[in-house]
TIRO-2110 file (N, C-alpha, C; in Angstrom, 1 decimal):
// TIRO-2110
-9.1, 121.0, -141.3, N, 1, A
-9.9, 122.2, -141.5, CA, 1, A
-10.9, 122.7, -141.1, C, 1, A
-11.9, 121.6, -140.9, N, 2, A
-13.6, 121.9, -140.4, CA, 2, A
-13.1, 122.5, -139.2, C, 2, A
-12.4, 122.1, -138.3, N, 3, A
-11.8, 122.7, -136.9, CA, 3, A
-11.0, 123.6, -136.2, C, 3, A
-10.5, 124.1, -137.7, N, 4, A
-9.6, 125.3, -137.0, CA, 4, A
-10.5, 126.4, -136.8, C, 4, A
-10.1, 127.2, -135.2, N, 5, A
-10.9, 128.3, -135.6, CA, 5, A
-10.8, 129.7, -136.2, C, 5, A
-9.1, 129.5, -136.5, N, 6, A
-8.8, 130.4, -137.1, CA, 6, A
-7.8, 130.1, -138.6, C, 6, A
-7.6, 130.5, -139.3, N, 7, A
-6.6, 129.4, -140.5, CA, 7, A
-5.6, 131.2, -141.5, C, 7, A
-4.3, 130.8, -141.3, N, 8, A
-3.7, 132.4, -142.0, CA, 8, A
-3.0, 131.8, -143.3, C, 8, A
-3.4, 132.7, -144.4, N, 9, A
-3.1, 132.5, -145.5, CA, 9, A
-1.6, 133.0, -146.3, C, 9, A
-0.6, 132.3, -146.5, N, 10, A
0.0, 132.9, -147.2, CA, 10, A
0.5, 132.9, -149.2, C, 10, A
1.0, 133.7, -149.3, N, 11, A
1.6, 133.8, -150.9, CA, 11, A
2.9, 134.0, -150.8, C, 11, A
3.3, 133.2, -152.1, N, 12, A
4.6, 133.5, -153.2, CA, 12, A
4.8, 133.6, -154.4, C, 12, A
5.5, 133.9, -154.8, N, 13, A
5.6, 133.9, -156.1, CA, 13, A
6.7, 134.1, -156.4, C, 13, A
7.5, 133.8, -157.6, N, 14, A
8.9, 133.7, -157.8, CA, 14, A
9.2, 133.4, -159.1, C, 14, A
10.0, 132.8, -159.8, N, 15, A
10.7, 132.3, -161.3, CA, 15, A
11.8, 131.6, -161.7, C, 15, A
11.4, 131.0, -162.1, N, 16, A
12.2, 129.5, -162.0, CA, 16, A
13.8, 129.9, -162.9, C, 16, A
14.8, 129.2, -163.2, N, 17, A
15.6, 129.4, -163.2, CA, 17, A
15.3, 129.6, -165.2, C, 17, A
14.2, 128.4, -165.7, N, 18, A
14.0, 129.2, -167.2, CA, 18, A
13.2, 130.3, -167.1, C, 18, A
13.4, 131.3, -166.4, N, 19, A
12.2, 132.3, -166.5, CA, 19, A
10.7, 132.3, -166.2, C, 19, A
10.0, 130.9, -166.1, N, 20, A
9.1, 130.5, -165.9, CA, 20, A
8.4, 131.6, -164.6, C, 20, A
7.3, 132.1, -164.6, N, 21, A
6.8, 132.8, -163.0, CA, 21, A
5.5, 131.5, -162.3, C, 21, A
5.8, 131.6, -161.4, N, 22, A
4.7, 130.7, -160.4, CA, 22, A
3.8, 131.7, -159.1, C, 22, A
3.4, 131.1, -158.6, N, 23, A
2.8, 131.5, -157.7, CA, 23, A
1.9, 130.4, -157.0, C, 23, A
2.1, 130.7, -155.5, N, 24, A
1.8, 129.7, -154.4, CA, 24, A
1.0, 130.5, -153.4, C, 24, A
0.0, 129.4, -153.1, N, 25, A
-0.9, 129.9, -151.7, CA, 25, A
-1.1, 129.3, -151.1, C, 25, A
0.0, 129.1, -149.2, N, 26, A
-0.2, 128.2, -148.4, CA, 26, A
-1.1, 128.7, -147.2, C, 26, A
-2.0, 127.2, -146.6, N, 27, A
-2.9, 127.3, -145.8, CA, 27, A
-2.2, 127.5, -144.4, C, 27, A
-1.6, 128.0, -143.2, N, 28, A
-1.2, 128.0, -142.1, CA, 28, A
-2.6, 127.7, -141.2, C, 28, A
-2.7, 126.3, -140.1, N, 29, A
-3.1, 127.1, -139.2, CA, 29, A
-2.9, 125.6, -138.0, C, 29, A
-3.1, 126.1, -136.6, N, 30, A
-2.5, 124.9, -135.3, CA, 30, A
-4.0, 124.2, -135.4, C, 30, A
-3.6, 122.3, -135.1, N, 31, A
-4.6, 121.6, -134.1, CA, 31, A
-5.0, 121.7, -133.0, C, 31, A
-5.8, 121.0, -132.2, N, 32, A
-6.2, 121.0, -130.8, CA, 32, A
-4.8, 120.5, -130.0, C, 32, A
-3.8, 119.5, -130.9, N, 33, A
-2.9, 119.9, -129.9, CA, 33, A
-1.4, 120.5, -130.4, C, 33, A
-1.6, 121.9, -130.8, N, 34, A
-0.3, 122.8, -131.1, CA, 34, A
0.7, 122.3, -131.7, C, 34, A
-0.2, 121.7, -133.2, N, 35, A
0.9, 121.7, -133.6, CA, 35, A
0.6, 122.0, -135.3, C, 35, A
1.6, 122.7, -135.6, N, 36, A
1.0, 123.3, -137.1, CA, 36, A
1.0, 122.4, -137.8, C, 36, A
0.4, 123.2, -138.9, N, 37, A
-0.1, 122.4, -140.5, CA, 37, A
-0.6, 123.2, -140.8, C, 37, A
0.4, 122.7, -142.2, N, 38, A
0.4, 124.1, -143.5, CA, 38, A
0.9, 122.9, -144.7, C, 38, A
0.0, 123.5, -145.8, N, 39, A
-0.4, 123.1, -146.9, CA, 39, A
-0.4, 123.8, -148.3, C, 39, A
0.1, 123.5, -149.3, N, 40, A
-0.2, 124.4, -150.9, CA, 40, A
-1.6, 124.3, -150.8, C, 40, A
-3.3, 125.3, -150.7, N, 41, A
-3.9, 125.3, -151.5, CA, 41, A
-3.6, 125.5, -152.9, C, 41, A
-2.9, 126.1, -153.9, N, 42, A
-2.9, 126.2, -154.8, CA, 42, A
-1.6, 126.4, -155.5, C, 42, A
-0.5, 126.0, -156.1, N, 43, A
0.6, 126.2, -157.8, CA, 43, A
0.6, 126.7, -158.2, C, 43, A
0.6, 127.7, -159.5, N, 44, A
0.1, 127.6, -160.3, CA, 44, A
1.4, 128.3, -160.9, C, 44, A
1.7, 127.8, -162.4, N, 45, A
2.1, 129.0, -163.4, CA, 45, A
2.0, 130.1, -164.4, C, 45, A
2.1, 131.3, -164.1, N, 46, A
1.5, 132.5, -164.6, CA, 46, A
2.5, 132.5, -165.7, C, 46, A
2.0, 133.7, -166.2, N, 47, A
2.0, 134.5, -167.4, CA, 47, A
2.0, 135.8, -167.1, C, 47, A
1.5, 136.2, -166.1, N, 48, A
1.6, 137.9, -165.9, CA, 48, A
3.2, 137.7, -164.9, C, 48, A
4.0, 138.7, -164.8, N, 49, A
5.3, 139.4, -163.9, CA, 49, A
4.5, 139.3, -162.2, C, 49, A
5.3, 140.1, -162.3, N, 50, A
4.7, 139.6, -160.1, CA, 50, A
4.9, 141.7, -160.0, C, 50, A
4.0, 141.3, -160.3, N, 51, A
3.3, 143.0, -159.9, CA, 51, A
2.0, 143.3, -158.9, C, 51, A
2.1, 144.0, -158.2, N, 52, A
1.3, 144.1, -157.0, CA, 52, A
-0.3, 143.6, -157.5, C, 52, A
-0.9, 144.3, -158.5, N, 53, A
-2.4, 144.3, -159.0, CA, 53, A
-2.7, 142.4, -159.4, C, 53, A
-1.6, 141.9, -159.7, N, 54, A
-1.7, 140.4, -160.6, CA, 54, A
-1.6, 139.5, -159.4, C, 54, A
-0.5, 139.6, -158.6, N, 55, A
-0.1, 139.0, -156.9, CA, 55, A
-1.3, 138.9, -156.2, C, 55, A
-2.1, 140.0, -156.2, N, 56, A
-2.9, 139.9, -155.0, CA, 56, A
-4.5, 139.3, -155.8, C, 56, A
-4.5, 139.5, -157.4, N, 57, A
-5.6, 138.5, -157.8, CA, 57, A
-5.6, 137.7, -157.9, C, 57, A
-4.4, 137.2, -157.2, N, 58, A
-4.5, 135.3, -158.6, CA, 58, A
-4.3, 135.1, -156.8, C, 58, A
-3.4, 135.2, -155.7, N, 59, A
-4.1, 135.1, -154.4, CA, 59, A
-5.6, 134.8, -153.5, C, 59, A
-5.7, 135.8, -154.1, N, 60, A
-8.0, 135.9, -153.6, CA, 60, A
-8.4, 135.5, -154.5, C, 60, A
-7.6, 134.8, -156.5, N, 61, A
-9.1, 134.2, -156.7, CA, 61, A
-8.8, 133.1, -156.2, C, 61, A
-7.3, 131.8, -155.9, N, 62, A
-7.1, 130.9, -155.4, CA, 62, A
-7.7, 130.9, -153.6, C, 62, A
-7.7, 131.4, -152.8, N, 63, A
-8.2, 131.7, -151.2, CA, 63, A
-9.7, 131.8, -151.7, C, 63, A
-10.7, 132.3, -152.7, N, 64, A
-12.0, 132.8, -152.8, CA, 64, A
-12.2, 131.1, -153.4, C, 64, A
-11.6, 130.8, -153.9, N, 65, A
-11.8, 129.0, -154.1, CA, 65, A
-11.6, 127.7, -153.0, C, 65, A
-10.7, 128.3, -152.7, N, 66, A
-10.7, 127.6, -151.2, CA, 66, A
-11.9, 127.4, -149.7, C, 66, A
-12.2, 129.3, -149.7, N, 67, A
-12.7, 129.5, -148.9, CA, 67, A
-14.5, 128.7, -149.3, C, 67, A
-15.0, 129.0, -150.4, N, 68, A
-15.8, 128.0, -151.1, CA, 68, A
-16.1, 126.8, -150.9, C, 68, A
-14.8, 126.2, -151.1, N, 69, A
-14.9, 124.5, -151.5, CA, 69, A
-15.4, 124.1, -149.6, C, 69, A
-14.7, 124.7, -148.8, N, 70, A
-14.3, 124.2, -147.2, CA, 70, A
-15.5, 124.9, -147.0, C, 70, A
-16.4, 126.2, -147.3, N, 71, A
-17.7, 126.0, -147.3, CA, 71, A
-18.8, 125.3, -146.7, C, 71, A
-19.0, 124.6, -148.8, N, 72, A
-19.9, 123.1, -149.2, CA, 72, A
-19.5, 122.3, -148.4, C, 72, A
-18.1, 121.5, -148.1, N, 73, A
-17.8, 120.6, -147.4, CA, 73, A
-18.2, 120.4, -146.5, C, 73, A
-18.5, 122.1, -145.1, N, 74, A
-18.1, 122.1, -144.0, CA, 74, A
-19.8, 122.2, -143.3, C, 74, A
-20.5, 122.3, -144.1, N, 75, A
-21.7, 122.5, -144.9, CA, 75, A
-23.0, 121.5, -143.8, C, 75, A
END
């Protein structure tokens, strides 16, 4: 990810058949060979319902943690 000039983050919420709520943040980038690379930054079980405010907060928490970690390892 250090060589990527741009990345895209996506978020997804779903409810399992057991009625458990989950949230995932995925990063997507294109490498120097124009290959799409995607991987999960975080998948977590949540207790909150999928309201916009909760989804946004969870997404930003995961994204912020990942960006800070990348900044530390790439510095």
